[in-house]
C-alpha positions in Angstrom: -0.2 0.4 -0.3 3.3 2.5 0.8 4.0 2.2 -3.3 0.4 3.1 -4.7 -0.1 6.1 -1.9 3.2 7.1 -3.1 2.8 6.7 -6.8 -0.8 8.7 -6.2 1.0 11.3 -4.2 3.5 12.3 -7.4 0.3 11.7 -9.8 -1.4 14.6 -7.6 1.4 17.1 -7.6 1.5 16.4 -11.4 -1.8 17.2 -11.8 -1.6 20.9 -9.2 1.5 21.7 -11.3 -0.7 21.5 -14.3 -3.1 24.0 -13.4 -6.6 23.7 -12.3 -8.5 22.3 -9.4 -11.5 20.5 -11.6 -9.4 18.6 -13.7 -7.3 17.7 -10.2 -10.5 16.5 -8.3 -11.4 14.4 -11.3 -8.1 12.9 -11.8 -7.8 11.9 -7.6 -11.3 10.4 -8.0 -10.2 8.0 -11.7 -7.2 7.2 -9.2 -9.1 6.2 -6.1 -11.4 4.2 -8.3 -8.3 2.1 -9.7 -6.1 1.6 -6.7 -10.0 0.3 -4.5 -10.4 -2.5 -7.9 -6.4 -3.4 -7.2 -6.6 -3.5 -3.3 -10.2 -5.6 -3.7 -8.5 -7.8 -6.4 -5.0 -8.5 -4.9 -2.4 -9.6 -7.4 -3.3 -8.2 -10.8 -4.8 -10.5 -13.7 -2.4 -13.1 -14.8 -2.4 -12.3 -19.0 -4.9 -13.6 -21.7 -3.8 -15.3 -24.6 -5.4 -16.9 -27.9 -4.3 -20.3 -27.6 -5.7 -20.9 -31.4 -8.1 -20.6 -34.0 -9.7 -21.9 -36.2 -11.6 -21.3 -39.6 -14.7 -23.1 -41.1 -15.1 -23.0 -45.1 -17.5 -20.0 -45.8 -18.8 -20.2 -42.1 -16.4 -18.7 -39.1 -13.7 -18.6 -37.6 -13.7 -19.9 -34.3 -11.1 -19.2 -31.2 -9.8 -20.8 -28.4 -8.5 -19.4 -24.8 -7.9 -20.3 -21.0 -10.1 -18.5 -19.0 -8.3 -16.5 -16.3 -9.7 -17.7 -13.4 -8.4 -14.9 -10.6 -11.2 -12.7 -12.6 -13.9 -14.9 -11.1 -16.6 -16.7 -13.5 -18.7 -14.0 -14.3 -16.1 -12.6 -16.5 -17.2 -11.5 -19.8 -14.9 -12.2 -22.8 -14.7 -10.4 -26.3 -13.5 -11.5 -29.6 -13.0 -8.9 -32.2 -12.2 -9.5 -36.1 -11.5 -7.5 -38.6 -10.3 -8.3 -42.6 -7.4 -6.5 -43.1 -6.1 -5.3 -46.5 -2.5 -6.6 -47.2 -0.5 -8.5 -44.2 -2.4 -6.5 -41.3 -1.3 -3.3 -42.8 -4.9 -1.6 -42.4 -8.5 -2.5 -42.2 -10.8 -3.5 -45.3 -13.2 -4.7 -43.8 -16.1 -4.0 -40.4 -14.9 -5.4 -37.2 -17.0 -8.2 -36.1 -17.5 -9.0 -32.4 -18.6 -12.2 -30.3 -18.8 -12.8 -26.9 -18.4 -15.1 -24.2 -19.4 -15.4 -20.5 -19.5 -17.6 -17.3 -16.7 -18.9 -17.8 -16.4 -20.0 -21.2 -13.2 -20.7 -23.3 -14.1 -20.1 -27.1 -16.0 -18.0 -29.4 -16.7 -17.8 -33.1 -17.4 -14.7 -35.8 -19.1 -15.0 -39.3 -16.5 -14.8 -42.0 -16.9 -15.2 -45.6 -13.6 -14.9 -47.1 -11.4 -17.5 -46.1 -8.6 -15.9 -48.1 -7.5 -12.4 -46.4 -5.4 -12.0 -43.4 -7.5 -10.9 -40.2 -7.0 -9.1 -37.1 -8.0 -11.0 -33.9 -7.8 -9.4 -30.6 -9.4 -10.6 -26.9 -10.5 -8.7 -24.3 -11.6 -10.4 -20.6 -13.7 -7.4 -18.4 -14.9 -7.8 -14.9 -15.3 -5.4 -12.5 -14.3 -2.5 -14.1 -10.9 -4.4 -15.1 -9.8 -4.9 -18.4 -7.2 -7.3 -19.6 -6.2 -7.6 -23.2 -4.5 -10.7 -25.3 -1.9 -10.0 -27.5 -3.3 -9.3 -31.1 -2.8 -11.9 -33.6 -2.6 -11.4 -37.3 -3.5 -15.1 -39.1 -4.5 -16.0 -42.7 -7.7 -17.3 -42.9 -7.2 -20.0 -44.9 -3.8 -21.0 -43.0 -6.4 -22.2 -40.1 -8.8 -23.4 -42.3 -10.7 -27.2 -41.1 -11.8 -28.4 -44.1 -15.4 -30.6 -43.9 -15.0 -34.4 -43.3 -13.9 -36.4 -46.6 -16.6 -38.4 -48.1 -16.1 -41.9 -48.9 -17.9 -43.1 -51.7 -16.3 -46.4 -52.9 -14.7 -49.1 -50.8 -14.4 -52.1 -52.7 -12.1 -55.2 -52.8 -9.9 -55.8 -56.3 -7.6 -58.7 -54.6 -6.7 -61.0 -52.0 -4.4 -58.7 -50.4 -5.7 -55.3 -51.4 -8.9 -53.0 -51.4 -9.6 -49.7 -53.6 -10.9 -46.0 -52.1 -12.6 -43.2 -54.0 -13.6 -40.4 -51.7 -14.1 -36.7 -51.9 -14.4 -33.1 -50.2 -17.7 -31.9 -50.2 -18.6 -28.6 -52.1 -15.9 -26.7 -53.7 -13.4 -26.2 -50.5 -10.6 -27.5 -52.7 -9.5 -26.2 -56.0 -6.3 -28.3 -56.4 -5.1 -31.3 -56.0 -2.1 -30.0 -55.0 -4.1 -28.3 -51.8 -4.6 -31.3 -49.6 -2.7 -34.2 -47.6 -5.2 -37.1 -46.6 -4.5 -39.7 -43.9 -6.5 -43.2 -44.2 -6.9 -45.5 -41.2 -8.3 -49.1 -41.5 -8.6 -51.9 -38.9 -9.9 -55.6 -38.8 -13.3 -54.9 -37.2 -12.5 -58.1 -34.7 -9.9 -56.2 -33.5 -9.9 -52.3 -32.0 -6.5 -50.6 -33.0 -6.1 -48.6 -36.1 -3.8 -49.1 -39.2 -2.8 -45.5 -41.0 -1.6 -45.1 -44.3 -0.1 -41.3 -45.1 -0.9 -40.1 -48.4 1.6 -37.6 -49.9 1.7 -36.1 -53.7 4.4 -37.8 -55.0 3.0 -41.0 -53.9 -0.7 -40.8 -54.8 -3.2 -38.3 -56.1 -5.7 -37.3 -53.6 -9.2 -39.1 -54.5 -8.3 -42.7 -54.7 -6.0 -45.3 -53.1 -5.5 -48.7 -53.2 -4.6 -50.1 -49.6 -2.3 -53.3 -49.7 -0.7 -56.0 -47.5 -4.2 -56.8 -45.6 -5.1 -59.9 -44.7 -7.6 -62.1 -47.4 -11.2 -62.6 -46.8 -11.4 -60.4 -43.9 -13.6 -57.6 -42.9 -11.9 -53.7 -43.1 -13.8 -50.7 -41.1 -12.0 -47.8 -43.4 -12.2 -43.9 -42.4 -10.4 -41.1 -44.8 -9.5 -37.3 -43.1 -7.7 -34.6 -45.1 -5.7 -31.1 -44.2 -5.3 -28.1 -46.3 -1.6 -27.9 -48.0 -1.7 -24.7 -49.7 1.6 -22.6 -49.6 -0.1 -19.8 -47.8 -0.7 -22.1 -44.7 3.6 -21.7 -44.0 5.0 -19.1 -46.3 3.1 -16.3 -45.5 1.5 -16.4 -41.9 3.3 -20.0 -40.7 0.0 -21.4 -39.4 -0.9 -25.0 -39.3 -4.1 -26.4 -40.6 -6.0 -29.0 -38.3 -7.3 -32.2 -39.6 -10.7 -32.7 -40.7 -12.7 -34.6 -38.9 -12.9 -38.3 -39.9 -15.4 -39.7 -42.7 -18.3 -42.4 -41.7 -17.0 -45.9 -41.4 -17.1 -47.4 -44.7 -16.4 -51.8 -44.8 -14.9 -53.7 -47.6 -13.9 -57.3 -47.3 -11.0 -58.6 -49.0 -11.6 -61.7 -51.9 -10.4 -65.0 -50.4 -7.2 -66.7 -50.9 -6.3 -70.4 -50.5 -5.3 -71.5 -47.3 -2.3 -70.6 -46.1 -1.7 -73.6 -43.2 -3.0 -76.9 -42.7 -5.4 -78.0 -40.2 -3.8 -79.6 -36.8 -4.3 -83.4 -37.1 -4.9 -85.4 -33.9 -6.2 -89.8 -32.8 -8.1 -91.2 -30.0 -7.4 -95.3 -30.6 -10.0 -97.8 -29.5 -9.2 -101.6 -28.4 -8.7 -104.2 -30.4 -11.9 -106.4 -30.9 -11.8 -110.2 -31.6 -11.5 -109.8 -35.1 -8.2 -108.2 -34.6 -9.6 -104.4 -35.6 -9.9 -101.4 -34.0 -11.8 -98.2 -34.1 -9.3 -94.7 -35.0 -10.9 -91.7 -34.4 -9.0 -88.7 -36.4 -9.6 -85.0 -35.4 -8.4 -81.7 -36.7 -9.2 -78.2 -35.3 -10.3 -75.5 -37.7 -8.2 -73.1 -39.6 -8.6 -69.5 -37.7 -10.0 -67.0 -40.0 -5.9 -65.4 -40.6 -5.4 -69.3 -41.5 -8.6 -70.1 -43.7 -8.6 -67.2 -46.2 -11.8 -67.7 -47.0 -14.9 -69.9 -46.0 -14.0 -73.7 -45.9 -16.2 -75.9 -47.6 -14.8 -79.4 -46.2 -11.9 -81.1 -45.0 -10.9 -84.5 -47.1 -8.6 -87.1 -44.9 -6.8 -89.9 -46.7 -4.8 -93.1 -45.3 -1.9 -94.7 -46.4 -0.4 -98.0 -45.5 3.3 -98.1 -46.2 4.0 -99.0 -49.7 0.7 -98.5 -51.0 -0.6 -95.1 -52.6 -2.8 -93.2 -50.3 -6.7 -93.8 -50.4 -9.6 -90.8 -49.7 -11.3 -91.9 -46.6 -14.2 -89.4 -45.8 -14.9 -85.7 -47.0 -16.2 -84.0 -44.5 -17.7 -80.5 -43.0 -17.2 -81.6 -39.9 -14.5 -81.7 -37.3 -13.1 -85.8 -37.2 -13.7 -88.9 -39.0 -13.9 -92.3 -37.6 -12.5 -95.3 -39.4 -12.6 -99.4 -38.4 -8.7 -100.5 -39.5 -6.5 -103.2 -38.9 -4.6 -102.9 -35.3 -1.3 -104.3 -36.2 -0.8 -102.0 -39.2 0.6 -98.9 -39.5 -1.5 -96.0 -41.0 -0.2 -92.4 -42.3 -3.2 -90.0 -42.5 -3.2 -86.7 -44.2 -6.0 -84.0 -43.9 -6.1 -80.7 -46.2 -9.2 -77.7 -46.0 -10.4 -76.9 -48.7 -12.0 -73.5 -49.4 -13.3 -71.9 -53.0 -10.1 -70.6 -53.9 -8.2 -74.2 -53.6 -6.5 -76.7 -51.0 -4.5 -76.0 -48.1 -0.8 -77.9 -47.6 -1.6 -81.3 -46.0 -1.0 -82.5 -42.6 0.6 -85.4 -41.6 0.2 -87.9 -38.9 1.5 -91.3 -38.3 -0.6 -93.5 -36.2 1.7 -97.0 -35.7 0.2 -100.5 -35.0 -0.9 -101.6 -31.4 0.9 -103.7 -29.0 3.9 -101.9 -26.7 4.7 -98.9 -29.5 4.3 -96.9 -26.3 7.0 -98.1 -24.2 9.2 -97.7 -27.2 9.1 -93.6 -27.1 11.3 -91.5 -25.8 9.9 -90.1 -21.8 9.2 -86.5 -21.5 9.0 -85.2 -17.9 6.9 -82.8 -17.3 6.0 -80.5 -14.5 2.7 -78.7 -14.1 1.0 -75.9 -11.6 -1.9 -74.2 -11.1 -2.1 -70.6 -13.2 -5.7 -70.1 -11.8 -9.4 -71.5 -11.1 -9.4 -72.9 -14.6 -6.2 -73.3 -16.2 -3.2 -75.5 -15.6 0.3 -74.2 -16.8 2.6 -76.9 -18.0 6.5 -77.2 -18.8 8.7 -79.4 -20.1 12.4 -79.5 -21.2 13.0 -78.6 -25.2 14.3 -81.9 -27.0 17.4 -81.8 -28.9 16.0 -83.8 -31.7 14.2 -81.3 -34.7 10.5 -81.4 -33.1 8.1 -80.0 -35.5 5.0 -79.8 -33.6 3.4 -80.7 -30.0 0.4 -82.1 -28.9 -1.6 -81.6 -25.2 -3.7 -84.0 -24.4 -5.8 -83.7 -21.0 -9.0 -85.1 -19.6 -10.5 -86.0 -16.4 -9.4 -88.9 -13.8 -10.6 -91.6 -13.8 -10.4 -92.7 -17.0 -13.8 -94.1 -18.4 -14.5 -95.7 -21.9 -15.8 -93.3 -24.7 -14.7 -90.3 -22.1 -14.2 -86.7 -24.2 -10.7 -85.6 -24.6 -9.7 -82.3 -25.2 -6.2 -81.9 -27.3 -4.6 -78.7 -28.3 -0.9 -78.4 -30.5 1.4 -75.6 -30.8 5.0 -74.6 -32.3 8.0 -76.8 -30.8 10.0 -73.2 -30.3 9.0 -72.7 -26.4 8.8 -75.2 -23.8 5.9 -74.2 -22.0 1.8 -74.3 -22.4 -1.1 -73.1 -20.7 -4.3 -74.9 -20.6 -7.4 -73.1 -20.1 -10.1 -75.3 -22.0 -12.6 -77.6 -19.9 -10.9 -77.3 -16.7 -12.9 -77.2 -13.7 -11.9 -77.0 -9.9 -11.8 -79.8 -8.0 -11.2 -82.0 -10.5 -8.1 -84.5 -11.3 -7.0 -84.4 -14.8 -4.9 -86.6 -16.3 -2.3 -84.5 -18.9 0.2 -85.9 -21.5 2.0 -84.0 -24.2 3.1 -85.6 -27.4 5.9 -84.5 -29.6 5.7 -85.1 -33.4 8.8 -84.8 -36.1 7.3 -85.1 -39.6 3.9 -86.5 -38.1 5.6 -89.3 -35.9 5.2 -89.4 -32.1 9.0 -89.7 -31.0 8.4 -88.9 -27.3 5.3 -88.5 -24.4 4.8 -87.5 -20.8 2.3 -87.5 -18.6 1.2 -86.3 -15.0 -1.9 -85.3 -13.7 -2.8 -82.4 -11.4 -5.4 -79.9 -10.0 -6.2 -76.3 -11.1 -7.9 -75.8 -7.9 -8.7 -78.1 -4.8 -12.1 -77.6 -2.9 -13.3 -79.3 0.0 -14.7 -82.7 -0.6 -17.8 -83.1 -2.1 -19.1 -85.5 1.1 -17.5 -87.2 3.7 -16.8 -91.1 3.3 -19.6 -93.3 4.8 -19.0 -94.0 8.6 -20.0 -97.7 9.7 -19.0 -100.1 12.9 -17.7 -103.5 12.0 -17.6 -104.5 15.9 -19.2 -103.1 19.5 -18.3 -104.9 22.5 -18.9 -103.7 26.0 -16.1 -101.3 26.2 -15.0 -100.6 22.6 -16.2 -100.0 19.2 -14.7 -100.6 16.1 -15.2 -98.6 13.0 -14.4 -98.3 8.8 -15.0 -95.9 6.5 -15.1 -96.3 2.7 -12.3 -94.6 0.2 -13.8 -91.4 -1.5 -14.5 -92.3 -5.1 -11.7 -89.7 -7.1 -14.5 -87.4 -8.8 -15.7 -87.0 -5.3 -12.3 -86.2 -3.2 -11.7 -82.6 -4.4 -8.6 -82.8 -4.4 -5.5 -84.8 -2.3 -6.9 -86.1 0.6 -4.5 -85.0 3.3 -6.3 -87.0 6.2 -9.2 -87.8 8.3 -10.4 -86.8 11.6 -12.5 -88.9 14.1 -14.9 -87.1 16.6 -16.5 -89.5 19.6 -18.1 -88.3 22.5 -19.0 -91.1 25.7 -21.8 -90.8 27.4 -21.6 -87.9 29.8 -19.1 -86.3 28.2 -19.0 -82.8 27.4 -16.7 -82.6 24.7 -15.9 -84.5 21.8 -12.4 -86.2 21.5 -10.6 -86.1 18.2 -8.1 -88.2 16.7 -6.6 -87.5 13.4 -5.6 -90.4 11.1 -3.8 -90.5 7.8 -4.8 -90.3 4.4 -3.9 -94.3 3.9 -5.9 -95.1 7.0 -9.3 -96.4 7.1 -10.2 -97.6 10.1 -10.1 -96.8 14.1 -10.7 -98.9 17.5 -12.7 -96.7 20.3 -11.5 -97.9 23.8 -12.2 -97.5 27.6 -16.3 -97.2 27.1 -18.7 -98.3 29.6 -21.0 -101.0 28.9 -24.5 -100.4 27.9 -23.5 -97.0 26.6 -24.5 -94.8 24.3 -21.2 -93.4 22.0 -21.6 -90.5 19.1 -19.4 -90.1 16.2 -18.9 -88.6 13.4 -15.3 -88.3 10.9 -14.1 -85.2 9.0 -12.3 -85.7 5.7 -10.1 -82.9 4.5 -7.6 -81.9 1.7 -6.2 -78.8 1.0 -8.9 -76.8 -0.4 -11.1 -77.4 2.9 -13.2 -79.9 4.9 -16.3 -81.7 5.0 -18.2 -83.3 8.2 -19.8 -86.2 8.2 -23.6 -86.9 9.8 -23.3 -88.3 13.5 -23.4 -91.5 14.1 -24.8 -93.0 17.2 -23.8 -96.6 18.8 -24.7 -98.4 21.8 -22.1 -100.8 23.2 -23.3 -104.0 24.8 -23.5 -105.0 28.3 -21.2 -108.2 27.5 -18.7 -109.1 25.5 -18.3 -111.3 22.7 -18.4 -114.8 24.6 -19.3 -114.1 28.0 -22.9 -115.9 28.0 -21.8 -118.5 25.8 -18.7 -119.6 28.4 -21.5 -119.1 30.8 -23.9 -121.3 29.8 -21.3 -124.2 28.4 -20.2 -123.9 31.9 -23.7 -124.6 33.6 -24.4 -127.3 30.6 -21.1 -129.2 31.7 -21.8 -128.6 35.7 -25.6 -130.1 34.7 -24.5 -133.2 32.5 -21.6 -134.0 35.2 -24.1 -134.2 38.3 -26.3 -136.5 35.7 -23.7 -138.5 35.1 -22.6 -138.7 38.7 -25.9 -139.8 39.3 -26.0 -142.1 36.6 -22.9 -143.7 37.7 -24.7 -143.8 42.0 -27.7 -145.4 40.8 -25.0 -147.9 39.0 -23.4 -148.6 42.0 -26.5 -148.5 44.5 -28.4 -150.7 42.6 -29.8 -153.1 45.4 -29.7 -149.8 48.1 -32.0 -147.8 45.8 -34.1 -150.3 44.9 -34.7 -151.0 48.9 -35.5 -147.8 49.5 -37.0 -147.0 46.0 -38.8 -150.5 45.4 -39.8 -152.4 48.6 -40.5 -156.2 48.2 -44.0 -156.8 47.6 -45.5 -160.4 48.7 -46.4 -162.9 45.8 -50.2 -163.1 46.5 -49.2 -167.2 45.1 -47.7 -167.9 48.5 -50.0 -166.8 50.8 -52.9 -168.9 52.3 -55.2 -167.3 50.3 -53.6 -169.2 47.6 -55.4 -172.4 49.0 -58.8 -170.8 50.9 -62.2 -172.1 49.2 -65.1 -170.6 50.0 -68.1 -172.4 51.8 -71.2 -173.7 50.3 -74.2 -172.2 50.9 -77.2 -173.9 51.1 -80.9 -172.3 50.4 
């Protein structure tokens, strides 16, 4: 404030020296207003600057700037544009203006002639303070933004080329030397664009042949233009902006012969009673970049050693089943056909059955989970010139006719990520085969879980034998598909009658039985089992078992003793009876008189006379 007051005093003294009380008072009032406005706003606002301007053909000139935040949102911006004669040497036309408020950062002024220089001024005003941007002098055509081109023709003329024609709407371009173009195109299945810049030395504006693209592929194409007249650079140093992109046009290139043959593999059945087996030949569909057109079908040929190849099937499907002699070697060839021609053949040799797998070189494999639904395979690269790897995997336990997934890849890497048909909690058998010229040279196998989950259920628990103080338990071996992972242990929980808590016994996964001892006769014991793996644990149902009042054999022994004692007593009695027969007869059967030896034997009754 001291600096402001000194400046004011100096200004007042100069006014007094000039004379005139009225003029001094008026000047003093203006100074006070200026000081008040500067004091209220604090620091003076920063400089205003025009960032850039763009002219539109026969329409307008639009200029852009950064708003001055320290002047407040109520700041009014005014853009003044005047057509000039020469290089801004004198005004030629009337000044036209536009205003932007509420923090606006752009404004447009209508113009009719772009082939002239224009003087451009920008001012900002807020609360009595006015700030001006540096004046700009620029030619209308040096900042012109052309209208978006219109693509009139987009058609394929070769398998790897397509042709474009376009034009600029109206009469914005008078000479072919005034513009440059950018052409962007992309496969509609992708997101990234490829770009081609056209200059006059390479191509004339209005048409172009775009080559080195993929056959039988849908492309999206767009074009934009930029004014290149010498006025843009030689006179005012302006740089015209690119026009907006044209609307997208779509074109499909022409087909071509398939670039490669389908990947080929087999699934072998068991020999039947007639010495034949089912061989299922399977192949993968070609990718669009490999097929180069719509695949009409696949041809499969088989060849015995020393004989010509024979066509086995032509089919649009991805497999063909054959019944062939199991003891003979066959070589198979498959080709894919589109409307242009056939692909190179893919070869696979199927050896005869009978121990050929044992002659293959072993291939060590490491497997690790790479996610809940993926497995990562690793193996050392063999020394022989491997041409391709085949991966084969399926759920365990292996069942007749189970679905097998397979994949192939070039032999340049020693790892593979399997993501197809992989589920958590399932055990998969994985095999890797190395092929050289269609023949298997080495193979390896392993098994793994992508993620272990808790067992689907606990094993069924049941008592084998029950005593008065002991109980023997056993449980089943869980089926492989219900384990959810590698079983680590079993835990048997039991609670005696009268106890408050269960007693836990942890057992190894190889144990499938346990003996509970120390129980009271005629008592109840509650038992359940828990099975655990790395993915969690699962409890089984509670089983209640009642002990006996006596052990096995105690009642039988007592009954046997009683029976033996009874028999002994009976035998002793019988012997005693035989030994003391006369004495017993005397007491048990006393003598009875013989009536024949009594007097009654001679007694005769007297005759009675009537």
